[in-house]
Every structure is written in structure tokens, then in C-alpha cells.
N, C-alpha and C positions, 0 to 999 in steps of 0.2 A: 087327751091333755096335750097342749102345745109344748114343744121342746124349746128350751132356752139353751143353745149350745154352749154359750159362755159359762153358764152356771153348771151345766152337766160336766164340762171338762174341769172346771175349777174345783169341783168336789173331790177330784183325785189328787189335787195339789195341796197336800196337808203340810203343816209346819215341818214335819220330818223330811218330807220330799223337798221342800224349799231349802232346808239346811244342807241336804245332799247336793242339790243343784248349786248352791253357793260354793261348796267345796269343788265341784266339777268345773265351775266357771272361774274360780279364783277370786270371788267377790264376797263381801259380807252378807249375812242373811237378809238384812234390810234391803240392800240393793238387789239381791236375788228376787225378793218379793216384788219390788218395783218392776224388775224385768218381766216377771211372770205376768203382772197386771197389764203391761204394755204388749208383750209378745203374743199372748193368747188371742186378744181381739184382732191383732195384726195378722196372725196366721189364718184366722177365720175369714178376715177380709180377703186374703189371698185366695183362699178356697172359694169364697163367694165370687170373686172375679173370674176364676177359672170356670165355675159352674154357670156363668152367664152365657157361655157359648156351648153348643152341643158337643163339639169335640173336646173342649176343656172339661165339661161336666162328665163325659164318659171316662176321660183319663183319671179324674178324681175318684169316680166310682171304682175304677180298677184298682187304684192305690189303696182305697179303704178296704176293698176285698182282700188284698194281699197282706194287709197289716195284721200282725198277730195280736188279737185282743188280750192275750195273756200278759202283754207288757204292763198292763195296768194292775196286775195282781199284787205285785210287791214293788211299787215304783221307786221307793226310796232305795231299795237294794239294787235295782236296775241302774239308777243314776250313780251309785257308788261302785258298781261292779266292773268286771273286765269288759263287758259288752257296751259300756258307755260310749266309747269312741265310735263303734260301728253303728250304734243307735243314732248318734248325732249325724254321722255321715249319711245314713239312710234318710233321715229327715231333711237334710240339706239337699240331697239328690231329688227328693220329691218336690221340694219347692222350686228347684232349678228346672225341673221338667215342666212345671206349671207356669213359671214366670221367666225362666232364663237366668243364668248365673249373674249377669249384671244387675238384673232387677232385684235379686235377693241381696246383693251387696249394697245396693242403694237403700233398701229397706232397713238393713242392719245399721247403716249409717244414720238413718232417721231415728231409729230406736236409741242409738247411742246418744244422739243429741238431746232427745227428750228425757232420757232416764239418767244421764250422766255416767253410764257404764261405758267402758272402752268398747270399741267396735268388735273386737274378738269375742268378748263376753256376750254382746248382743247377738252376734251370729251363732254362737254356741247355744244360746237360749232358744233361738229359732229352730236349730237343728234338733235339740233334745225334746222340745215341746211339740214339734210337728207329729212325731209318731204317737204321742199321747192324744193329740187331737184326733188323728185318724182312727185310733183304736176306740176312743170314746164314741165317735160317730158310728163305728162298726158294731158297737154293742147295742145300738138302737134297733128297732124293728127294721128288717131289711127293706120293707116297703118304702122307707123314707130315704134310702141311700143307694140301693143296689142298681139303679139305672141312672143314666145321665139326666133324664127328664125328672126323676124323683129328686135328685140333688138340686137341680135348677129351681124346682118348686120350694124345696127346703130352705135354700139360702135366700131366695127372694123374700121369704117371711122372717129372716133373721137380721135383715139389714139394720133396723132400728136398734135392736138389742146389741149388735156388734158395735155400732157407733157409740151407743150409750156407755159401753164398757171401756172405751178408750180414755186413757188419762188426758187431762187438759193439754192441748197443743199437739197431741199425736195425730189426730185426724187431719189437721192442717199440714203437719209435717209430711205425712204420707201423701196427701193430695198434691203437695207441692213437688213431688217427684215426677209427676206427669206420666205415670204408668197407666196405660189404658185398663189393665186388669184391676186396678184399684179405684177406678173412676166412680163407681156406684157405691163404694163402701168407705172410702178414706175420710171424706169430710162432707157435711151437708153443703148444699149449694151456697156459694158466697163465703164459706168459712175461710177458704184459703186467702181470698182477697182481704177479708177483715183482719186475718192474722198478719198479713203483710202490712196493712195500714197501721195496725197497733204497734208492730215492730218499728215502723218508720217514725 
């Protein structure tokens, strides 16, 4: 059976988890859910961009292998507990290793503009949800993620699902950042131009 990574990860983000995330980020639960809906496909797009090169795919495979899958066992408590800050820092570190710090900041800014959340909340959501995404992938059969080649194949098959999960305007906003790592995932061909024309 084919994996849908967006759905697989979303299954762990229960209303209780969203409520804890809202507290952690200092936003209301409705905005926290909006951030989740935007951040998850964004994180997967970043993973997919990394997996498009052999070196990036291997780095991602290594990160998945190092992630503790137990983080998913009681996610609400994890988001509310003392380890919350270290979890977010670890997630941000993973994204920086894949994209560079400036790239992560730019993406957080795009999320902020699309969701209406302040940039700090957007960056915090990326940091906290990245370990969730890594652990979710790590719970799949190792044959789909344990090597760079396997991850490259996995994400090449996830492109349409990742794009489809992005809220309106997010793909164009990410595509407009000009980050090569997002080129194949951020927006369908022509979407950025159409968005710019619509804004004009």
C-alpha cells in the first residue's frame, strides 16, 4: 500500500496535541491548527528537496535514523514538557543542516505571511513538527527510508500529495523564495507567476 506522508504524520497531530502546541507557541488553538496545516507539507517539501540530491538524501536518512520514534508515543505531553525547547532546537538544527539557516528563516517568514502567525510562532512550529515528521517516517518499513536512494524514490512519489496538502497561496509563497531545494515541491509550474499576476 502506498504511503501518504502528509496523512501519516497528521494522524499524530490530535486536537490535544494542537492545544499543547498552541500553548508552546503562544497562539490560540485555531491559529495553531492553521500553522500545522501549513508547516507539515512545508517540512515535507524541504525533506523532498534534500532527497533530490544523493548527498542530501543520505543526510536525511541519517537524521531519520537518529530520531527517537518514541517522541510520538505521548506527543501532547512532549510538547508541554520540559524537553519542548530541546525538541524544537533539534528540529531547527535538522532543517538548518538540510537548507541552511537563512533558508529556514525565509521559509518561516513565508509561513508567517500565509498563516497570519508571527514569525517566531512559525519558526517554532517548524522546529517542533520536524522531529514529529522524522519520527513518523522512521516508523515506516526501513526499506522506504534507510538509504538515500530509498528516500529519493519515496519523495519523488510524494510530490503531488505534498503540494495538494498546502493551503492556498503557500506553494506560490515558498516558490517565490527562490530556494533551489524547494524548486520541485513548492509550487506547480507557473503558479508563482500566476500568483504575482493576481496580486498585481
